[in-house]
C-alpha positions, 0 to 999 in steps of 0.5 A: 098552911104553909106547902113546907109544912104541909109536905113534911106532914105527908112524908111523915105520914108516908114512912109510918104508913111504910113500916105499918107493914112491916111491924105487923108482919113480924107479930103476924108471921110467927103466929101465922107459921105456927098454925101452918105448921099444925095445920100441915102436920094435920093435913098430912094425917088426915091424907094419910089415914084417907090413902091407908083407908083405900089401900086397906078396901081394895085389898078386902074388895080382891079378896072377898073376888078371890074368896067368891070367885074361888067359891062359884069355880069349885062348886061348878 
């Protein structure tokens, strides 16, 4: 094989290999974006639920503590 033909083959391989990532990004990119958006909504719902549960638990604990302190102060 001549050096000229080898250079063309290497150049062709390089050009094709350069376009493969761009093509894959074009195909897979929208799928990743869609799944990322869905995950973001799910994660936001989970985070909101955990936060609200923590706030509710703090309120319940404060009410229990204030109820106990009222109960103990009224009997003493």
